[in-house]
C-alpha positions as CSV (number, residue, x, y, z in Angstrom):
1,M,76.6,186.9,215.6
2,D,77.8,185.1,218.7
3,S,81.1,187.0,218.4
4,Y,79.2,190.1,219.5
5,F,79.0,188.5,223.0
6,A,82.5,187.0,223.2
7,R,83.4,188.8,226.4
8,Q,79.9,188.4,227.9
9,K,80.1,184.7,227.4
10,L,83.1,184.7,229.8
11,I,80.6,185.6,232.5
12,L,77.4,183.9,231.5
13,N,76.8,180.2,231.0
14,E,75.2,178.8,227.8
15,E,71.8,178.3,229.4
16,T,71.6,182.0,230.4
17,S,72.7,183.1,227.0
18,K,69.9,181.1,225.4
19,R,67.4,182.6,227.8
20,I,68.5,186.1,226.9
21,K,67.8,185.4,223.3
22,T,64.3,184.1,223.9
23,T,63.0,186.0,226.9
24,K,60.1,188.3,226.1
25,V,60.2,191.6,227.9
26,L,57.4,194.0,228.4
27,V,58.6,197.6,229.3
28,V,55.9,200.0,230.4
29,G,57.1,203.6,230.2
30,V,59.9,204.7,227.9
31,G,61.1,207.9,229.4
32,A,64.6,208.3,230.7
33,G,64.6,205.1,232.8
34,G,62.9,203.0,230.1
35,N,65.4,204.2,227.5
36,E,68.3,203.0,229.7
37,V,66.8,199.6,230.5
38,L,66.0,198.9,226.8
39,K,69.4,200.0,225.6
40,N,71.2,197.9,228.1
41,L,69.1,194.8,227.5
42,A,69.4,195.2,223.7
43,L,73.2,195.4,223.8
44,M,73.3,192.2,225.8
45,G,71.3,190.2,223.2
46,F,67.7,190.6,224.3
47,G,65.5,191.1,221.2
48,N,61.9,190.3,222.2
49,F,60.4,193.6,223.4
50,T,57.0,195.2,223.7
51,I,57.3,198.9,224.6
52,I,54.2,200.8,225.9
53,D,53.9,204.5,226.4
54,F,51.3,207.1,225.4
55,D,53.4,210.3,225.6
56,P,55.0,212.2,222.7
57,I,58.7,213.0,222.8
58,E,59.4,216.5,224.2
59,E,62.6,218.7,224.1
60,S,63.2,218.1,227.8
61,N,63.4,214.3,227.2
62,L,66.5,214.6,224.9
63,S,69.0,215.3,227.7
64,R,67.9,212.1,229.5
65,T,67.3,209.6,226.8
66,T,69.5,207.6,224.4
67,L,67.0,206.3,221.9
68,F,65.6,209.7,220.8
69,T,67.0,212.5,218.7
70,K,66.1,216.1,218.0
71,G,64.3,215.0,214.8
72,D,62.0,212.8,217.0
73,I,60.3,215.6,218.9
74,G,56.6,215.2,218.7
75,K,56.7,211.6,217.7
76,S,55.4,208.7,219.8
77,K,57.9,207.6,222.5
78,S,57.1,203.9,222.3
79,E,57.1,203.6,218.5
80,T,60.2,205.7,218.1
81,A,62.0,203.7,220.8
82,A,61.0,200.4,219.0
83,I,62.6,201.7,215.7
84,A,65.8,202.8,217.5
85,L,66.1,199.6,219.4
86,S,65.7,197.6,216.2
87,N,68.6,199.5,214.7
88,I,71.0,198.7,217.6
89,S,69.7,195.2,218.4
90,L,72.3,192.5,218.4
91,N,69.7,189.7,218.6
92,E,69.7,187.5,215.5
93,S,65.9,187.6,215.2
94,P,64.6,190.7,217.0
95,M,60.8,191.1,217.6
96,I,60.3,194.6,218.8
97,K,56.9,196.4,219.0
98,G,55.9,199.8,220.2
99,I,52.4,200.5,221.4
100,N,51.2,204.1,221.7
101,A,48.7,203.8,224.5
102,K,48.3,203.7,228.3
103,I,48.8,200.2,229.8
104,Q,45.3,200.3,231.2
105,E,43.9,200.7,227.7
106,I,45.4,197.5,226.4
107,G,44.0,194.0,227.0
108,K,45.5,192.4,230.0
109,Q,46.6,189.3,228.1
110,I,49.6,191.3,227.2
111,F,51.0,190.3,230.6
112,L,50.6,186.7,229.8
113,D,52.5,187.1,226.5
114,H,55.7,188.2,228.3
115,D,58.2,186.5,230.6
116,I,59.3,189.7,232.4
117,I,57.6,193.0,233.2
118,V,59.6,196.2,233.7
119,C,57.7,199.2,235.2
120,C,59.3,202.6,234.3
121,V,56.2,204.8,234.9
122,D,55.9,207.6,237.4
123,T,52.1,207.6,238.1
124,M,50.8,205.6,241.1
125,D,47.7,204.3,239.3
126,A,49.8,202.7,236.5
127,R,52.3,201.2,239.0
128,A,49.5,199.7,241.1
129,Y,47.7,198.4,238.0
130,I,50.9,196.7,236.6
131,N,51.8,195.3,240.0
132,D,48.4,193.8,240.6
133,W,48.2,192.0,237.3
134,C,51.8,190.7,237.7
135,V,50.7,189.2,241.1
136,R,47.6,187.6,239.6
137,L,49.5,186.1,236.7
138,K,52.7,185.3,238.6
139,K,54.9,187.4,236.4
140,P,58.3,188.7,237.6
141,F,57.9,192.5,238.2
142,F,60.9,194.9,238.1
143,E,60.2,198.5,239.1
144,M,62.2,201.7,239.3
145,G,62.0,205.3,240.5
146,F,64.5,208.2,240.8
147,E,64.6,211.8,241.9
148,K,67.5,214.2,241.9
149,F,70.5,211.9,242.4
150,T,68.7,209.2,244.3
151,V,67.7,205.9,242.7
152,Q,65.3,203.2,244.0
153,V,64.7,199.8,242.2
154,S,62.8,196.8,243.4
155,F,62.1,193.2,242.3
156,F,59.0,191.2,243.1
157,P,59.3,187.7,241.6
158,N,55.6,186.6,242.3
159,E,56.8,183.0,242.6
160,Q,55.6,182.0,246.1
161,S,52.5,182.7,248.2
162,T,54.8,184.4,250.7
163,D,56.2,186.9,248.2
164,S,55.6,190.5,248.8
165,C,54.6,193.1,246.2
166,L,54.6,196.8,245.5
167,R,51.4,197.2,247.5
168,E,53.4,196.8,250.6
169,L,55.0,200.1,249.8
170,I,52.2,202.1,248.2
171,G,49.1,200.7,250.0
172,S,46.0,198.9,248.9
173,G,43.9,201.9,247.8
174,N,42.8,203.0,244.3
175,F,44.8,205.6,242.5
176,S,43.2,207.8,239.9
177,G,46.3,209.6,238.7
178,A,44.5,212.9,239.2
179,R,43.3,215.2,241.9
180,Q,39.9,214.4,243.5
181,S,37.0,216.7,244.2
182,C,34.8,216.5,247.3
183,S,32.6,214.2,245.3
184,K,35.7,211.8,245.1
185,L,35.6,212.0,241.3
186,K,38.6,213.2,239.2
187,L,39.4,216.8,238.5
188,K,41.3,218.0,235.5
189,D,44.9,218.7,236.5
190,T,45.8,222.2,235.4
191,E,49.5,221.9,236.3
192,F,51.9,219.0,235.5
193,V,54.6,218.8,238.1
194,H,58.0,217.5,236.7
195,I,60.1,215.4,238.9
196,P,63.6,217.0,239.3
197,T,66.2,214.5,238.1
198,I,69.3,214.1,235.9
199,Q,70.4,211.7,233.3
200,V,72.9,209.9,235.5
201,A,70.1,208.9,237.8
202,A,68.2,207.3,234.9
203,A,71.3,205.6,233.7
204,L,71.9,204.1,237.2
205,A,68.3,202.9,237.4
206,G,68.7,201.3,234.0
207,V,71.9,199.6,235.0
208,F,70.5,198.2,238.3
209,I,67.4,196.8,236.6
210,A,69.2,195.3,233.7
211,T,71.8,193.7,236.1
212,E,69.1,192.2,238.2
213,I,67.3,190.8,235.2
214,I,70.5,189.0,234.1
215,L,71.0,187.7,237.7
216,F,67.4,186.5,237.8
217,L,67.9,184.6,234.5
218,K,71.1,183.0,235.9
219,G,69.2,181.9,239.0
220,E,71.3,184.2,241.2
221,S,69.0,187.1,242.0
222,R,69.9,189.0,245.1
223,L,67.0,191.5,245.1
224,K,63.9,189.3,245.3
225,N,61.3,191.0,247.5
226,K,63.8,193.8,248.3
227,I,64.4,197.4,247.5
228,L,67.8,198.8,246.4
229,Q,68.3,202.5,247.2
230,Y,71.4,204.3,245.9
231,A,72.2,207.9,246.8
232,A,74.7,208.9,244.1
233,E,75.6,212.2,245.8
234,Y,77.2,210.3,248.7
235,H,77.8,206.9,246.9
236,R,75.8,205.2,249.6
237,S,73.6,202.1,248.9
238,L,71.0,200.4,251.1
239,V,69.1,197.1,250.5
240,I,65.8,196.8,252.3
241,D,63.7,193.6,252.7
242,V,60.0,194.0,251.9
243,P,58.1,191.5,254.0
244,Q,54.6,190.6,253.1
245,S,52.2,192.3,255.5
246,N,49.6,190.4,257.5
247,S,46.8,192.3,255.7
248,C,48.0,191.3,252.3
249,H,45.6,189.2,250.3
250,Q,47.3,189.6,246.9
251,H,48.8,186.1,246.8
252,E,46.1,184.2,248.7
253,N,43.8,183.2,245.9
254,N,44.3,180.3,243.5
255,N,43.9,181.8,240.0
256,Y,42.8,179.4,237.2
257,I,43.2,180.7,233.7
258,N,40.5,179.6,231.2
259,H,39.5,180.6,227.7
260,L,35.8,180.1,227.5
261,T,34.2,179.2,224.2
262,E,34.6,182.0,221.7
263,L,33.9,184.8,224.2
264,T,34.5,188.3,222.9
265,K,33.9,191.8,224.3
266,D,30.5,191.7,222.5
267,H,29.3,188.9,224.9
268,T,27.9,189.6,228.4
269,Y,28.8,188.8,232.0
270,K,25.7,186.5,232.0
271,D,27.4,184.5,229.2
272,I,30.5,184.1,231.4
273,L,28.7,183.2,234.6
274,L,26.4,180.6,232.8
275,E,29.4,178.9,231.1
276,L,31.4,178.8,234.3
277,K,28.5,177.3,236.2
278,E,28.1,174.6,233.5
279,R,31.8,173.9,233.3
280,Y,32.6,173.8,237.1
281,N,29.2,172.9,238.5
282,S,29.6,175.9,240.8
283,D,28.3,179.4,241.1
284,F,30.4,182.4,240.3
285,Y,30.2,186.2,240.6
286,I,31.9,189.2,239.2
287,R,33.4,191.7,241.6
288,W,35.4,194.8,240.6
289,G,37.8,196.7,242.7
290,D,36.0,199.9,241.7
291,E,32.4,201.0,241.6
292,Y,30.7,201.0,238.2
293,I,28.5,204.1,237.8
294,Y,25.7,203.3,235.4
295,S,24.0,206.7,235.7
296,M,23.5,209.7,237.9
297,E,21.1,212.6,238.2
298,C,22.4,216.0,237.1
299,E,23.3,218.2,240.1
300,G,21.6,221.1,238.4
301,C,18.3,219.8,236.8
302,K,18.0,216.2,238.1
303,K,18.0,214.9,234.5
304,E,19.4,211.4,234.2
305,I,22.9,211.3,232.8
306,L,24.2,208.0,231.5
307,I,27.8,207.5,232.7
308,K,28.6,203.8,232.1
309,K,32.1,204.1,233.5
310,F,34.0,203.0,236.6
311,K,34.2,205.7,239.3
312,S,38.0,206.2,239.0
313,D,37.5,207.2,235.3
314,V,34.7,209.7,235.9
315,Y,35.4,213.4,236.1
316,D,33.6,215.7,238.6
317,K,32.1,217.8,235.8
318,E,30.2,214.8,234.5
319,R,27.8,215.3,237.4
320,W,26.2,218.1,235.4
321,C,24.4,217.7,232.0
322,K,25.6,219.6,229.0
323,S,22.9,222.2,229.4
324,C,23.7,223.0,233.0
325,L,27.4,223.2,232.1
326,E,26.7,225.7,229.4
327,K,24.7,227.8,232.0
328,G,27.7,227.8,234.3
329,L,26.0,225.8,237.1
330,C,28.9,223.5,237.6
331,N,30.7,223.9,241.0
332,E,33.3,221.3,241.7
333,N,33.4,222.2,245.4
334,E,29.7,221.2,245.7
335,P,29.0,217.9,247.5
336,V,26.9,215.2,245.9
337,K,23.2,215.8,246.4
338,T,21.6,213.6,243.7
339,K,21.2,209.9,243.2
340,W,23.7,207.7,241.5
341,E,23.0,204.2,240.2
342,I,26.1,202.1,241.2
343,I,27.0,198.5,241.2
344,S,30.1,196.8,242.6
345,E,29.4,193.2,241.7
346,L,27.3,191.0,239.5
347,N,25.7,187.5,240.0
348,L,22.9,185.5,238.6
349,F,20.7,185.5,241.8
350,N,20.1,189.2,242.4
351,P,17.1,190.3,240.3
352,N,18.5,193.9,240.4
353,H,21.5,192.7,238.4
354,S,19.5,191.5,235.4
355,P,19.8,194.7,233.3
356,Y,23.6,194.7,233.8
357,L,24.0,191.1,233.0
358,E,22.6,191.7,229.6
359,M,25.0,194.6,228.9
360,R,27.9,193.8,226.6
361,L,31.3,193.4,228.1
362,K,32.7,196.3,226.2
363,E,30.3,198.6,228.0
364,F,32.2,197.7,231.2
365,G,35.5,198.6,229.5
366,V,36.5,195.1,228.6
367,K,38.8,195.1,225.6
368,V,40.1,192.7,222.9
369,N,42.6,190.3,224.5
370,D,41.4,191.2,227.9
371,I,41.0,189.2,231.2
372,V,37.9,189.1,233.4
373,I,38.0,187.9,237.0
374,A,35.2,185.6,238.3
375,D,35.1,184.5,242.0
376,D,33.8,181.2,243.1
377,L,30.8,181.8,245.4
378,H,31.5,178.7,247.4
379,S,35.3,179.1,247.8
380,S,36.8,182.4,248.6
381,R,40.2,181.1,247.6
382,N,39.3,180.3,243.9
383,K,39.3,182.8,241.1
384,I,38.9,182.1,237.4
385,L,40.7,184.4,235.0
386,V,38.6,184.3,231.8
387,L,40.4,185.2,228.6
388,I,38.5,187.3,226.2
389,K,39.3,187.2,222.4
């Protein structure tokens, strides 16, 4: 099988060739850009891929993708891409898996299972989510975007505490991926806006990312903590440094990864905090980047509505009970007038936290093979990343 790469070996040394065969690549988003990255890497000998996407294949995808055909319309993008990639793979032992889901719906240990993460999504919430977990777990993060004939790619290695990340470009806020009402809850998007682009832009993005991955494996990366912009209409390129801002706290904390004894999503945060206290002789607390809404009063009749979701996942219409919705009392332009029961952190000392400490982890959205973050109460620099089975 080495004869497949006879000309490639004139460029790459033996060590890089070995790394290509064994490097595990997670690609999130398998639209036009994801197709091109996967195709390029597969033809260079990469064979360990996990592909994540929740969308079905549409007719409009076919003019910008290389792994889909007319007969694939309506099928899962990720699963179809995995099959197509297996057919063209030149790796001697390919391990290619497609997962039909949003990246946020999958346990975060999937980041730990891979050596390189490639982000090919176009929603801000998914990009921020992937970036943040790559920073926490020190995973190389490659990212792309394109519109019309203009391409932009970036690479954040997450090796040093001085490294920058995507947050320097998109900000530190939360992104819900949908419009917000005056209540700051999500609204159903009634119109999906397609980004104007063309296949050649996707092909260029795929080439740039695949090239930088090879250079990174060779130890010759030129794009660490930088952005490459290419305007194909004018054949002009620009490389921009992305310095870490003074307000960045992404790389400050020391993250220790632990697998506590047989913890699953059916355990509680109390189980985690007690075991951490015993193991490290210190006190810990759980803090989320989002508010957890346990319940709220119906805006119409004041009846309690159990929500049990994080605020970024709650739609505005959930402020009304089913009865009030059927009566047409829902008004998404109406400000919040009722009480919400909200928590933003948990510890063992606050008596008000007791009911939540007894709730199972899955009620907070914790999944199989997930990661929970626990902060050391006595050291703001220490975080424990608890692996959940």
